[in-house]
All heavy atoms as a GROMACS GRO file, in nm:
protein
  646
    1MET      N    1   7.685  16.574  13.455
    1MET     CA    2   7.780  16.475  13.413
    1MET      C    3   7.832  16.396  13.533
    1MET      O    4   7.861  16.280  13.522
    1MET     CB    5   7.892  16.545  13.340
    1MET     CG    6   7.971  16.452  13.257
    1MET     SD    7   8.082  16.554  13.162
    1MET     CE    8   8.113  16.452  13.031
    2MET      N    9   7.843  16.459  13.647
    2MET     CA   10   7.889  16.391  13.767
    2MET      C   11   7.787  16.286  13.814
    2MET      O   12   7.824  16.184  13.866
    2MET     CB   13   7.913  16.492  13.880
    2MET     CG   14   8.035  16.578  13.857
    2MET     SD   15   8.181  16.478  13.857
    2MET     CE   16   8.224  16.488  14.027
    3ILE      N   17   7.664  16.311  13.791
    3ILE     CA   18   7.560  16.216  13.834
    3ILE      C   19   7.572  16.086  13.755
    3ILE      O   20   7.562  15.978  13.809
    3ILE     CB   21   7.420  16.279  13.817
    3ILE    CG1   22   7.406  16.399  13.912
    3ILE    CG2   23   7.314  16.176  13.845
    3ILE    CD1   24   7.281  16.478  13.890
    4ALA      N   25   7.599  16.096  13.627
    4ALA     CA   26   7.612  15.977  13.543
    4ALA      C   27   7.731  15.893  13.588
    4ALA      O   28   7.723  15.771  13.590
    4ALA     CB   29   7.627  16.018  13.397
    5GLU      N   30   7.842  15.954  13.625
    5GLU     CA   31   7.958  15.879  13.672
    5GLU      C   32   7.928  15.808  13.803
    5GLU      O   33   7.966  15.694  13.825
    5GLU     CB   34   8.079  15.972  13.688
    5GLU     CG   35   8.134  16.021  13.556
    5GLU     CD   36   8.248  16.119  13.575
    5GLU    OE1   37   8.304  16.126  13.687
    5GLU    OE2   38   8.280  16.188  13.479
    6ASN      N   39   7.858  15.875  13.892
    6ASN     CA   40   7.821  15.815  14.019
    6ASN      C   41   7.728  15.696  13.999
    6ASN      O   42   7.733  15.598  14.072
    6ASN     CB   43   7.756  15.917  14.112
    6ASN     CG   44   7.858  16.015  14.168
    6ASN    OD1   45   7.976  15.986  14.168
    6ASN    ND2   46   7.809  16.130  14.214
    7GLU      N   47   7.641  15.706  13.902
    7GLU     CA   48   7.550  15.594  13.874
    7GLU      C   49   7.628  15.472  13.829
    7GLU      O   50   7.597  15.360  13.868
    7GLU     CB   51   7.448  15.635  13.768
    7GLU     CG   52   7.343  15.731  13.820
    7GLU     CD   53   7.246  15.772  13.712
    7GLU    OE1   54   7.248  15.710  13.604
    7GLU    OE2   55   7.169  15.865  13.736
    8HIS      N   56   7.730  15.492  13.748
    8HIS     CA   57   7.811  15.378  13.704
    8HIS      C   58   7.885  15.316  13.822
    8HIS      O   59   7.896  15.195  13.832
    8HIS     CB   60   7.911  15.422  13.596
    8HIS     CG   61   7.847  15.458  13.467
    8HIS    ND1   62   7.773  15.370  13.395
    8HIS    CD2   63   7.846  15.575  13.396
    8HIS    CE1   64   7.728  15.428  13.284
    8HIS    NE2   65   7.772  15.555  13.283
    9VAL      N   66   7.934  15.397  13.912
    9VAL     CA   67   8.002  15.347  14.030
    9VAL      C   68   7.904  15.270  14.117
    9VAL      O   69   7.935  15.163  14.167
    9VAL     CB   70   8.068  15.463  14.107
    9VAL    CG1   71   8.121  15.414  14.241
    9VAL    CG2   72   8.178  15.526  14.025
   10ASP      N   73   7.785  15.322  14.134
   10ASP     CA   74   7.684  15.253  14.214
   10ASP      C   75   7.650  15.118  14.152
   10ASP      O   76   7.632  15.019  14.223
   10ASP     CB   77   7.558  15.338  14.228
   10ASP     CG   78   7.579  15.459  14.318
   10ASP    OD1   79   7.677  15.458  14.393
   10ASP    OD2   80   7.497  15.553  14.310
   11LEU      N   81   7.639  15.113  14.021
   11LEU     CA   82   7.608  14.988  13.955
   11LEU      C   83   7.721  14.887  13.975
   11LEU      O   84   7.697  14.769  13.996
   11LEU     CB   85   7.584  15.010  13.806
   11LEU     CG   86   7.455  15.083  13.770
   11LEU    CD1   87   7.449  15.107  13.619
   11LEU    CD2   88   7.335  15.003  13.815
   12ALA      N   89   7.845  14.932  13.969
   12ALA     CA   90   7.958  14.842  13.988
   12ALA      C   91   7.960  14.789  14.130
   12ALA      O   92   7.986  14.671  14.154
   12ALA     CB   93   8.089  14.914  13.955
   13VAL      N   94   7.933  14.873  14.225
   13VAL     CA   95   7.930  14.830  14.365
   13VAL      C   96   7.815  14.734  14.387
   13VAL      O   97   7.829  14.631  14.452
   13VAL     CB   98   7.922  14.952  14.460
   13VAL    CG1   99   7.896  14.906  14.602
   13VAL    CG2  100   8.049  15.033  14.452
   14SER      N  101   7.700  14.764  14.330
   14SER     CA  102   7.587  14.675  14.350
   14SER      C  103   7.610  14.540  14.281
   14SER      O  104   7.565  14.438  14.330
   14SER     CB  105   7.458  14.741  14.300
   14SER     OG  106   7.463  14.756  14.160
   15GLY      N  107   7.683  14.540  14.169
   15GLY     CA  108   7.716  14.413  14.103
   15GLY      C  109   7.809  14.328  14.188
   15GLY      O  110   7.793  14.207  14.199
   16ALA      N  111   7.907  14.393  14.251
   16ALA     CA  112   7.999  14.320  14.339
   16ALA      C  113   7.924  14.269  14.461
   16ALA      O  114   7.946  14.156  14.507
   16ALA     CB  115   8.114  14.411  14.381
   17ALA      N  116   7.834  14.351  14.515
   17ALA     CA  117   7.756  14.309  14.631
   17ALA      C  118   7.664  14.193  14.592
   17ALA      O  119   7.647  14.098  14.670
   17ALA     CB  120   7.675  14.426  14.685
   18MET      N  121   7.610  14.201  14.472
   18MET     CA  122   7.522  14.092  14.427
   18MET      C  123   7.602  13.963  14.411
   18MET      O  124   7.556  13.855  14.450
   18MET     CB  125   7.456  14.131  14.294
   18MET     CG  126   7.358  14.030  14.246
   18MET     SD  127   7.225  14.012  14.363
   18MET     CE  128   7.089  14.012  14.257
   19GLY      N  129   7.721  13.972  14.357
   19GLY     CA  130   7.806  13.853  14.344
   19GLY      C  131   7.841  13.794  14.479
   19GLY      O  132   7.843  13.672  14.497
   20LEU      N  133   7.867  13.880  14.576
   20LEU     CA  134   7.897  13.834  14.710
   20LEU      C  135   7.776  13.765  14.773
   20LEU      O  136   7.790  13.660  14.837
   20LEU     CB  137   7.941  13.952  14.797
   20LEU     CG  138   7.987  13.920  14.938
   20LEU    CD1  139   8.112  13.832  14.934
   20LEU    CD2  140   8.014  14.048  15.015
   21MET      N  141   7.660  13.821  14.750
   21MET     CA  142   7.537  13.759  14.805
   21MET      C  143   7.510  13.624  14.739
   21MET      O  144   7.469  13.529  14.807
   21MET     CB  145   7.418  13.854  14.786
   21MET     CG  146   7.423  13.974  14.877
   21MET     SD  147   7.296  14.101  14.854
   21MET     CE  148   7.158  14.018  14.786
   22VAL      N  149   7.534  13.614  14.609
   22VAL     CA  150   7.512  13.487  14.540
   22VAL      C  151   7.611  13.382  14.591
   22VAL      O  152   7.574  13.266  14.615
   22VAL     CB  153   7.525  13.506  14.387
   22VAL    CG1  154   7.532  13.373  14.315
   22VAL    CG2  155   7.408  13.588  14.334
   23ALA      N  156   7.737  13.421  14.610
   23ALA     CA  157   7.836  13.327  14.663
   23ALA      C  158   7.798  13.283  14.804
   23ALA      O  159   7.811  13.166  14.839
   23ALA     CB  160   7.974  13.392  14.661
   24PHE      N  161   7.752  13.375  14.887
   24PHE     CA  162   7.711  13.341  15.023
   24PHE      C  163   7.591  13.246  15.021
   24PHE      O  164   7.587  13.147  15.096
   24PHE     CB  165   7.677  13.470  15.100
   24PHE     CG  166   7.642  13.445  15.243
   24PHE    CD1  167   7.740  13.413  15.335
   24PHE    CD2  168   7.510  13.455  15.287
   24PHE    CE1  169   7.709  13.391  15.468
   24PHE    CE2  170   7.478  13.432  15.418
   24PHE     CZ  171   7.577  13.400  15.510
   25ALA      N  172   7.494  13.274  14.935
   25ALA     CA  173   7.376  13.187  14.924
   25ALA      C  174   7.417  13.047  14.876
   25ALA      O  175   7.366  12.946  14.925
   25ALA     CB  176   7.273  13.248  14.831
   26GLY      N  177   7.510  13.042  14.781
   26GLY     CA  178   7.559  12.911  14.734
   26GLY      C  179   7.628  12.835  14.845
   26GLY      O  180   7.611  12.713  14.858
   27GLY      N  181   7.704  12.906  14.928
   27GLY     CA  182   7.768  12.841  15.042
   27GLY      C  183   7.667  12.787  15.141
   27GLY      O  184   7.684  12.677  15.195
   28LEU      N  185   7.561  12.863  15.164
   28LEU     CA  186   7.455  12.816  15.254
   28LEU      C  187   7.387  12.690  15.200
   28LEU      O  188   7.355  12.597  15.276
   28LEU     CB  189   7.351  12.925  15.278
   28LEU     CG  190   7.393  13.038  15.371
   28LEU    CD1  191   7.280  13.141  15.382
   28LEU    CD2  192   7.428  12.985  15.509
   29VAL      N  193   7.366  12.686  15.069
   29VAL     CA  194   7.305  12.567  15.008
   29VAL      C  195   7.396  12.446  15.026
   29VAL      O  196   7.350  12.336  15.062
   29VAL     CB  197   7.275  12.593  14.858
   29VAL    CG1  198   7.239  12.464  14.786
   29VAL    CG2  199   7.164  12.695  14.844
   30ILE      N  200   7.525  12.465  15.005
   30ILE     CA  201   7.619  12.353  15.021
   30ILE      C  202   7.622  12.306  15.166
   30ILE      O  203   7.621  12.185  15.193
   30ILE     CB  204   7.759  12.395  14.972
   30ILE    CG1  205   7.757  12.412  14.821
   30ILE    CG2  206   7.865  12.294  15.014
   30ILE    CD1  207   7.884  12.470  14.763
   31VAL      N  208   7.623  12.398  15.260
   31VAL     CA  209   7.622  12.360  15.402
   31VAL      C  210   7.494  12.286  15.437
   31VAL      O  211   7.496  12.185  15.509
   31VAL     CB  212   7.641  12.485  15.491
   31VAL    CG1  213   7.610  12.454  15.637
   31VAL    CG2  214   7.782  12.539  15.477
   32ALA      N  215   7.381  12.333  15.385
   32ALA     CA  216   7.254  12.266  15.412
   32ALA      C  217   7.256  12.124  15.356
   32ALA      O  218   7.208  12.030  15.422
   32ALA     CB  219   7.138  12.346  15.353
   33LEU      N  220   7.311  12.105  15.237
   33LEU     CA  221   7.318  11.971  15.179
   33LEU      C  222   7.410  11.880  15.260
   33LEU      O  223   7.379  11.761  15.279
   33LEU     CB  224   7.367  11.979  15.034
   33LEU     CG  225   7.266  12.035  14.933
   33LEU    CD1  226   7.332  12.053  14.798
   33LEU    CD2  227   7.146  11.943  14.922
   34LEU      N  228   7.520  11.933  15.310
   34LEU     CA  229   7.609  11.852  15.392
   34LEU      C  230   7.543  11.813  15.524
   34LEU      O  231   7.556  11.698  15.568
   34LEU     CB  232   7.739  11.928  15.418
   34LEU     CG  233   7.833  11.941  15.298
   34LEU    CD1  234   7.948  12.034  15.332
   34LEU    CD2  235   7.883  11.806  15.255
   35VAL      N  236   7.471  11.904  15.587
   35VAL     CA  237   7.400  11.871  15.712
   35VAL      C  238   7.294  11.765  15.684
   35VAL      O  239   7.280  11.668  15.761
   35VAL     CB  240   7.337  11.999  15.773
   35VAL    CG1  241   7.240  11.964  15.884
   35VAL    CG2  242   7.446  12.092  15.823
   36TRP      N  243   7.223  11.777  15.574
   36TRP     CA  244   7.121  11.677  15.538
   36TRP      C  245   7.186  11.540  15.517
   36TRP      O  246   7.134  11.439  15.562
   36TRP     CB  247   7.047  11.722  15.412
   36TRP     CG  248   6.953  11.619  15.360
   36TRP    CD1  249   6.828  11.592  15.404
   36TRP    CD2  250   6.978  11.526  15.254
   36TRP    NE1  251   6.774  11.488  15.333
   36TRP    CE2  252   6.864  11.446  15.240
   36TRP    CE3  253   7.087  11.503  15.172
   36TRP    CZ2  254   6.858  11.346  15.145
   36TRP    CZ3  255   7.079  11.403  15.078
   36TRP    CH2  256   6.965  11.326  15.065
   37ALA      N  257   7.300  11.537  15.448
   37ALA     CA  258   7.368  11.410  15.421
   37ALA      C  259   7.415  11.344  15.551
   37ALA      O  260   7.404  11.222  15.568
   37ALA     CB  261   7.486  11.433  15.327
   38VAL      N  262   7.465  11.423  15.644
   38VAL     CA  263   7.509  11.367  15.772
   38VAL      C  264   7.391  11.312  15.850
   38VAL      O  265   7.396  11.201  15.906
   38VAL     CB  266   7.585  11.473  15.855
   38VAL    CG1  267   7.605  11.428  15.997
   38VAL    CG2  268   7.718  11.505  15.790
   39ARG      N  269   7.281  11.384  15.852
   39ARG     CA  270   7.161  11.334  15.923
   39ARG      C  271   7.109  11.206  15.859
   39ARG      O  272   7.068  11.114  15.928
   39ARG     CB  273   7.053  11.441  15.925
   39ARG     CG  274   7.082  11.552  16.021
   39ARG     CD  275   6.965  11.645  16.032
   39ARG     NE  276   6.992  11.747  16.133
   39ARG     CZ  277   6.908  11.840  16.166
   39ARG    NH1  278   6.790  11.847  16.107
   39ARG    NH2  279   6.940  11.929  16.257
   40LEU      N  280   7.110  11.201  15.726
   40LEU     CA  281   7.066  11.080  15.657
   40LEU      C  282   7.157  10.963  15.692
   40LEU      O  283   7.111  10.852  15.718
   40LEU     CB  284   7.065  11.103  15.505
   40LEU     CG  285   7.025  10.983  15.420
   40LEU    CD1  286   6.880  10.946  15.444
   40LEU    CD2  287   7.050  11.012  15.274
   41GLY      N  288   7.288  10.987  15.695
   41GLY     CA  289   7.382  10.882  15.732
   41GLY      C  290   7.361  10.832  15.873
   41GLY      O  291   7.372  10.712  15.900
   42ILE      N  292   7.330  10.923  15.964
   42ILE     CA  293   7.304  10.882  16.103
   42ILE      C  294   7.178  10.796  16.109
   42ILE      O  295   7.175  10.693  16.179
   42ILE     CB  296   7.291  11.007  16.193
   42ILE    CG1  297   7.427  11.073  16.209
   42ILE    CG2  298   7.232  10.970  16.329
   42ILE    CD1  299   7.423  11.208  16.279
   43LYS      N  300   7.074  10.832  16.035
   43LYS     CA  301   6.951  10.752  16.035
   43LYS      C  302   6.976  10.614  15.978
   43LYS      O  303   6.928  10.513  16.032
   43LYS     CB  304   6.842  10.822  15.952
   43LYS     CG  305   6.777  10.937  16.021
   43LYS     CD  306   6.667  10.994  15.933
   43LYS     CE  307   6.602  11.115  15.994
   43LYS     NZ  308   6.496  11.168  15.909
   44VAL      N  309   7.050  10.606  15.870
   44VAL     CA  310   7.081  10.476  15.809
   44VAL      C  311   7.162  10.391  15.905
   44VAL      O  312   7.138  10.271  15.921
   44VAL     CB  313   7.154  10.495  15.674
   44VAL    CG1  314   7.212  10.364  15.623
   44VAL    CG2  315   7.062  10.557  15.571
   45ARG      N  316   7.258  10.452  15.971
   45ARG     CA  317   7.344  10.379  16.065
   45ARG      C  318   7.263  10.326  16.183
   45ARG      O  319   7.288  10.216  16.234
   45ARG     CB  320   7.454  10.473  16.113
   45ARG     CG  321   7.552  10.414  16.207
   45ARG     CD  322   7.653  10.330  16.131
   45ARG     NE  323   7.738  10.260  16.224
   45ARG     CZ  324   7.867  10.278  16.235
   45ARG    NH1  325   7.927  10.362  16.156
   45ARG    NH2  326   7.936  10.210  16.322
   46GLN      N  327   7.162  10.401  16.228
   46GLN     CA  328   7.080  10.356  16.340
   46GLN      C  329   6.992  10.238  16.302
   46GLN      O  330   6.956  10.156  16.387
   46GLN     CB  331   6.993  10.471  16.391
   46GLN     CG  332   7.071  10.574  16.468
   46GLN     CD  333   6.986  10.693  16.509
   46GLN    OE1  334   6.875  10.713  16.459
   46GLN    NE2  335   7.038  10.775  16.600
   47ARG      N  336   6.955  10.226  16.174
   47ARG     CA  337   6.872  10.114  16.130
   47ARG      C  338   6.952   9.986  16.114
   47ARG      O  339   6.895   9.877  16.111
   47ARG     CB  340   6.804  10.148  15.997
   47ARG     CG  341   6.690  10.246  16.013
   47ARG     CD  342   6.609  10.253  15.887
   47ARG     NE  343   6.692  10.289  15.772
   47ARG     CZ  344   6.669  10.389  15.691
   47ARG    NH1  345   6.564  10.465  15.709
   47ARG    NH2  346   6.749  10.414  15.589
   48GLU      N  347   7.084   9.996  16.099
   48GLU     CA  348   7.167   9.877  16.082
   48GLU      C  349   7.179   9.801  16.214
   48GLU      O  350   7.169   9.860  16.321
   48GLU     CB  351   7.307   9.917  16.034
   48GLU     CG  352   7.309   9.974  15.894
   48GLU     CD  353   7.448  10.019  15.853
   48GLU    OE1  354   7.539  10.017  15.937
   48GLU    OE2  355   7.461  10.057  15.737
   49PRO      N  356   7.201   9.670  16.205
   49PRO     CA  357   7.219   9.594  16.330
   49PRO      C  358   7.348   9.638  16.399
   49PRO      O  359   7.443   9.683  16.336
   49PRO     CB  360   7.227   9.449  16.283
   49PRO     CG  361   7.262   9.455  16.138
   49PRO     CD  362   7.209   9.585  16.086
   50ALA      N  363   7.347   9.620  16.529
   50ALA     CA  364   7.464   9.658  16.609
   50ALA      C  365   7.581   9.566  16.575
   50ALA      O  366   7.560   9.450  16.534
   50ALA     CB  367   7.430   9.648  16.757
   51PRO      N  368   7.704   9.612  16.592
   51PRO     CA  369   7.819   9.524  16.568
   51PRO      C  370   7.819   9.409  16.668
   51PRO      O  371   7.766   9.423  16.779
   51PRO     CB  372   7.941   9.614  16.586
   51PRO     CG  373   7.892   9.734  16.657
   51PRO     CD  374   7.745   9.746  16.631
   52PRO      N  375   7.878   9.296  16.633
   52PRO     CA  376   7.875   9.182  16.724
   52PRO      C  377   7.953   9.212  16.853
   52PRO      O  378   8.053   9.280  16.852
   52PRO     CB  379   7.942   9.069  16.646
   52PRO     CG  380   8.013   9.134  16.533
   52PRO     CD  381   7.947   9.266  16.509
   53ARG      N  382   7.900   9.157  16.962
   53ARG     CA  383   7.967   9.172  17.092
   53ARG      C  384   8.092   9.083  17.093
   53ARG      O  385   8.105   8.992  17.011
   53ARG     CB  386   7.871   9.132  17.203
   53ARG     CG  387   7.750   9.224  17.214
   53ARG     CD  388   7.666   9.191  17.336
   53ARG     NE  389   7.638   9.047  17.350
   53ARG     CZ  390   7.524   8.989  17.310
   53ARG    NH1  391   7.428   9.061  17.256
   53ARG    NH2  392   7.506   8.860  17.326
   54PRO      N  393   8.181   9.105  17.187
   54PRO     CA  394   8.304   9.022  17.191
   54PRO      C  395   8.274   8.873  17.205
   54PRO      O  396   8.345   8.790  17.147
   54PRO     CB  397   8.379   9.074  17.313
   54PRO     CG  398   8.333   9.215  17.328
   54PRO     CD  399   8.189   9.216  17.282
   55ASP      N  400   8.168   8.835  17.279
   55ASP     CA  401   8.138   8.692  17.294
   55ASP      C  402   8.075   8.634  17.167
   55ASP      O  403   8.066   8.513  17.152
   55ASP     CB  404   8.048   8.668  17.415
   55ASP     CG  405   7.916   8.742  17.405
   55ASP    OD1  406   7.914   8.852  17.346
   55ASP    OD2  407   7.814   8.690  17.456
   56GLU      N  408   8.032   8.719  17.072
   56GLU     CA  409   7.974   8.671  16.946
   56GLU      C  410   8.078   8.664  16.834
   56GLU      O  411   8.047   8.621  16.725
   56GLU     CB  412   7.862   8.765  16.902
   56GLU     CG  413   7.744   8.768  16.995
   56GLU     CD  414   7.641   8.872  16.954
   56GLU    OE1  415   7.672   8.964  16.877
   56GLU    OE2  416   7.526   8.860  17.002
   57GLN      N  417   8.200   8.704  16.863
   57GLN     CA  418   8.306   8.701  16.761
   57GLN      C  419   8.347   8.557  16.734
   57GLN      O  420   8.339   8.471  16.821
   57GLN     CB  421   8.428   8.781  16.809
   57GLN     CG  422   8.401   8.928  16.830
   57GLN     CD  423   8.384   9.003  16.699
   57GLN    OE1  424   8.431   8.960  16.596
   57GLN    NE2  425   8.317   9.115  16.706
   58PRO      N  426   8.393   8.530  16.612
   58PRO     CA  427   8.440   8.394  16.582
   58PRO      C  428   8.562   8.357  16.667
   58PRO      O  429   8.642   8.443  16.702
   58PRO     CB  430   8.478   8.399  16.434
   58PRO     CG  431   8.443   8.533  16.384
   58PRO     CD  432   8.400   8.618  16.498
   59ARG      N  433   8.573   8.232  16.699
   59ARG     CA  434   8.683   8.183  16.782
   59ARG      C  435   8.772   8.090  16.698
   59ARG      O  436   8.727   8.028  16.603
   59ARG     CB  437   8.630   8.103  16.901
   59ARG     CG  438   8.534   8.181  16.987
   59ARG     CD  439   8.604   8.228  17.110
   59ARG     NE  440   8.509   8.297  17.197
   59ARG     CZ  441   8.536   8.411  17.253
   59ARG    NH1  442   8.651   8.469  17.233
   59ARG    NH2  443   8.447   8.469  17.330
   60LEU      N  444   8.898   8.080  16.738
   60LEU     CA  445   8.990   7.986  16.673
   60LEU      C  446   8.950   7.843  16.711
   60LEU      O  447   8.906   7.819  16.824
   60LEU     CB  448   9.133   8.010  16.720
   60LEU     CG  449   9.206   8.128  16.658
   60LEU    CD1  450   9.343   8.144  16.724
   60LEU    CD2  451   9.223   8.108  16.510
   61PRO      N  452   8.969   7.750  16.622
   61PRO     CA  453   8.944   7.610  16.659
   61PRO      C  454   9.043   7.567  16.768
   61PRO      O  455   9.150   7.624  16.785
   61PRO     CB  456   8.970   7.532  16.530
   61PRO     CG  457   8.990   7.631  16.422
   61PRO     CD  458   9.008   7.764  16.483
   62GLU      N  459   9.006   7.464  16.843
   62GLU     CA  460   9.092   7.417  16.950
   62GLU      C  461   9.225   7.366  16.896
   62GLU      O  462   9.327   7.369  16.964
   62GLU     CB  463   9.022   7.308  17.031
   62GLU     CG  464   8.908   7.362  17.114
   62GLU     CD  465   8.846   7.254  17.200
   62GLU    OE1  466   8.910   7.150  17.223
   62GLU    OE2  467   8.732   7.275  17.246
   63SER      N  468   9.225   7.321  16.771
   63SER     CA  469   9.348   7.269  16.711
   63SER      C  470   9.443   7.381  16.669
   63SER      O  471   9.553   7.355  16.623
   63SER     CB  472   9.316   7.181  16.591
   63SER     OG  473   9.246   7.257  16.494
   64GLY      N  474   9.398   7.506  16.681
   64GLY     CA  475   9.484   7.619  16.644
   64GLY      C  476   9.442   7.678  16.510
   64GLY      O  477   9.345   7.636  16.448
   65PRO      N  478   9.519   7.776  16.463
   65PRO     CA  479   9.484   7.838  16.336
   65PRO      C  480   9.500   7.740  16.220
   65PRO      O  481   9.584   7.651  16.223
   65PRO     CB  482   9.581   7.955  16.324
   65PRO     CG  483   9.689   7.927  16.420
   65PRO     CD  484   9.634   7.837  16.525
   66VAL      N  485   9.418   7.759  16.122
   66VAL     CA  486   9.421   7.674  16.004
   66VAL      C  487   9.538   7.718  15.918
   66VAL      O  488   9.557   7.836  15.891
   66VAL     CB  489   9.289   7.685  15.925
   66VAL    CG1  490   9.293   7.600  15.800
   66VAL    CG2  491   9.173   7.645  16.013
   67GLY      N  492   9.619   7.623  15.874
   67GLY     CA  493   9.737   7.656  15.792
   67GLY      C  494   9.700   7.676  15.647
   67GLY      O  495   9.597   7.630  15.597
   68GLU      N  496   9.788   7.742  15.578
   68GLU     CA  497   9.767   7.768  15.436
   68GLU      C  498   9.857   7.674  15.357
   68GLU      O  499   9.974   7.657  15.389
   68GLU     CB  500   9.804   7.913  15.405
   68GLU     CG  501   9.779   7.952  15.262
   68GLU     CD  502   9.809   8.098  15.238
   68GLU    OE1  503   9.775   8.182  15.323
   68GLU    OE2  504   9.870   8.128  15.134
   69ILE      N  505   9.801   7.614  15.255
   69ILE     CA  506   9.878   7.522  15.172
   69ILE      C  507   9.898   7.587  15.037
   69ILE      O  508   9.803   7.632  14.973
   69ILE     CB  509   9.804   7.387  15.154
   69ILE    CG1  510   9.784   7.321  15.290
   69ILE    CG2  511   9.880   7.298  15.060
   69ILE    CD1  512   9.700   7.196  15.284
   70ARG      N  513  10.022   7.593  14.993
   70ARG     CA  514  10.052   7.648  14.861
   70ARG      C  515  10.084   7.534  14.767
   70ARG      O  516  10.164   7.446  14.799
   70ARG     CB  517  10.171   7.743  14.866
   70ARG     CG  518  10.139   7.872  14.933
   70ARG     CD  519  10.254   7.964  14.918
   70ARG     NE  520  10.209   8.099  14.943
   70ARG     CZ  521  10.272   8.207  14.906
   70ARG    NH1  522  10.384   8.198  14.838
   70ARG    NH2  523  10.224   8.326  14.933
   71GLU      N  524  10.022   7.538  14.653
   71GLU     CA  525  10.050   7.438  14.551
   71GLU      C  526  10.121   7.506  14.436
   71GLU      O  527  10.083   7.614  14.394
   71GLU     CB  528   9.920   7.375  14.501
   71GLU     CG  529   9.848   7.294  14.606
   71GLU     CD  530   9.723   7.229  14.550
   71GLU    OE1  531   9.703   7.234  14.427
   71GLU    OE2  532   9.646   7.175  14.628
   72GLN      N  533  10.222   7.439  14.386
   72GLN     CA  534  10.292   7.493  14.270
   72GLN      C  535  10.272   7.394  14.156
   72GLN      O  536  10.314   7.280  14.163
   72GLN     CB  537  10.440   7.509  14.302
   72GLN     CG  538  10.509   7.605  14.213
   72GLN     CD  539  10.647   7.640  14.266
   72GLN    OE1  540  10.700   7.572  14.353
   72GLN    NE2  541  10.704   7.745  14.214
   73ARG      N  542  10.209   7.441  14.053
   73ARG     CA  543  10.180   7.354  13.940
   73ARG      C  544  10.292   7.364  13.838
   73ARG      O  545  10.353   7.468  13.820
   73ARG     CB  546  10.048   7.394  13.875
   73ARG     CG  547   9.933   7.380  13.970
   73ARG     CD  548   9.807   7.415  13.901
   73ARG     NE  549   9.695   7.402  13.994
   73ARG     CZ  550   9.570   7.405  13.958
   73ARG    NH1  551   9.538   7.422  13.832
   73ARG    NH2  552   9.475   7.392  14.048
   74GLU      N  553  10.311   7.253  13.769
   74GLU     CA  554  10.411   7.254  13.663
   74GLU      C  555  10.355   7.324  13.541
   74GLU      O  556  10.237   7.312  13.510
   74GLU     CB  557  10.449   7.111  13.624
   74GLU     CG  558  10.532   7.039  13.728
   74GLU     CD  559  10.577   6.905  13.676
   74GLU    OE1  560  10.601   6.892  13.555
   74GLU    OE2  561  10.587   6.813  13.758
   75ARG      N  562  10.441   7.395  13.473
   75ARG     CA  563  10.398   7.456  13.348
   75ARG      C  564  10.406   7.352  13.238
   75ARG      O  565  10.498   7.270  13.235
   75ARG     CB  566  10.489   7.573  13.313
   75ARG     CG  567  10.475   7.687  13.411
   75ARG     CD  568  10.556   7.803  13.367
   75ARG     NE  569  10.538   7.913  13.461
   75ARG     CZ  570  10.584   8.032  13.442
   75ARG    NH1  571  10.654   8.060  13.334
   75ARG    NH2  572  10.563   8.126  13.531
   76PRO      N  573  10.310   7.358  13.146
   76PRO     CA  574  10.315   7.259  13.037
   76PRO      C  575  10.439   7.283  12.950
   76PRO      O  576  10.479   7.396  12.927
   76PRO     CB  577  10.187   7.284  12.959
   76PRO     CG  578  10.137   7.416  13.003
   76PRO     CD  579  10.196   7.445  13.136
   77ARG      N  580  10.498   7.177  12.907
   77ARG     CA  581  10.615   7.186  12.820
   77ARG      C  582  10.571   7.163  12.678
   77ARG      O  583  10.506   7.064  12.646
   77ARG     CB  584  10.719   7.084  12.864
   77ARG     CG  585  10.770   7.113  13.002
   77ARG     CD  586  10.888   7.024  13.035
   77ARG     NE  587  10.936   7.058  13.168
   77ARG     CZ  588  10.954   6.971  13.264
   77ARG    NH1  589  10.932   6.846  13.244
   77ARG    NH2  590  10.997   7.011  13.381
   78TRP      N  591  10.608   7.255  12.593
   78TRP     CA  592  10.570   7.244  12.453
   78TRP      C  593  10.682   7.179  12.373
   78TRP      O  594  10.798   7.193  12.406
   78TRP     CB  595  10.541   7.382  12.394
   78TRP     CG  596  10.443   7.462  12.474
   78TRP    CD1  597  10.469   7.567  12.552
   78TRP    CD2  598  10.303   7.439  12.484
   78TRP    NE1  599  10.356   7.614  12.612
   78TRP    CE2  600  10.251   7.537  12.572
   78TRP    CE3  601  10.215   7.346  12.428
   78TRP    CZ2  602  10.116   7.544  12.604
   78TRP    CZ3  603  10.081   7.355  12.462
   78TRP    CH2  604  10.033   7.451  12.548
   79ASN      N  605  10.641   7.115  12.271
   79ASN     CA  606  10.741   7.060  12.179
   79ASN      C  607  10.805   7.175  12.104
   79ASN      O  608  10.742   7.276  12.075
   79ASN     CB  609  10.676   6.962  12.080
   79ASN     CG  610  10.625   6.838  12.149
   79ASN    OD1  611  10.674   6.803  12.256
   79ASN    ND2  612  10.528   6.773  12.089
   80GLU      N  613  10.930   7.160  12.071
   80GLU     CA  614  11.007   7.267  12.009
   80GLU      C  615  10.943   7.317  11.880
   80GLU      O  616  10.939   7.436  11.855
   80GLU     CB  617  11.149   7.217  11.977
   80GLU     CG  618  11.230   7.190  12.100
   80GLU     CD  619  11.300   7.315  12.148
   80GLU    OE1  620  11.325   7.405  12.067
   80GLU    OE2  621  11.328   7.320  12.269
   81GLY      N  622  10.888   7.234  11.797
   81GLY     CA  623  10.839   7.276  11.666
   81GLY      C  624  10.695   7.318  11.660
   81GLY      O  625  10.647   7.362  11.556
   82THR      N  626  10.619   7.309  11.770
   82THR     CA  627  10.476   7.336  11.761
   82THR      C  628  10.441   7.482  11.787
   82THR      O  629  10.330   7.524  11.758
   82THR     CB  630  10.398   7.250  11.863
   82THR    OG1  631  10.442   7.284  11.993
   82THR    CG2  632  10.419   7.104  11.836
   83GLY      N  633  10.526   7.563  11.842
   83GLY     CA  634  10.496   7.703  11.864
   83GLY      C  635  10.419   7.730  11.993
   83GLY      O  636  10.383   7.843  12.023
   84GLY      N  637  10.384   7.630  12.066
   84GLY     CA  638  10.322   7.651  12.194
   84GLY      C  639  10.170   7.661  12.191
   84GLY      O  640  10.108   7.681  12.293
   85SER      N  641  10.108   7.649  12.077
   85SER     CA  642   9.962   7.658  12.078
   85SER      C  643   9.899   7.535  12.018
   85SER      O  644   9.957   7.451  11.962
   85SER     CB  645   9.916   7.780  12.002
   85SER     OG  646   9.967   7.781  11.872
   0.00000   0.00000   0.00000
């Protein structure tokens, strides 16, 4: 009878160990995917053109910065009896 109880304990321990191994393997898969994604991003970034040098940046016109003009439009006025449509 003692042997049967020990077998159940062994099975419970092996189940916990198996769960731990599965979780560890899942973590390794996630880490591998993240490393792959970073390497892919580095390759893509290397294929892109380099950022513009300071002498290639746009310059302000000699007249200075361009001003912004705001226009305010009048709202249409409706006749009192028409309902606005």
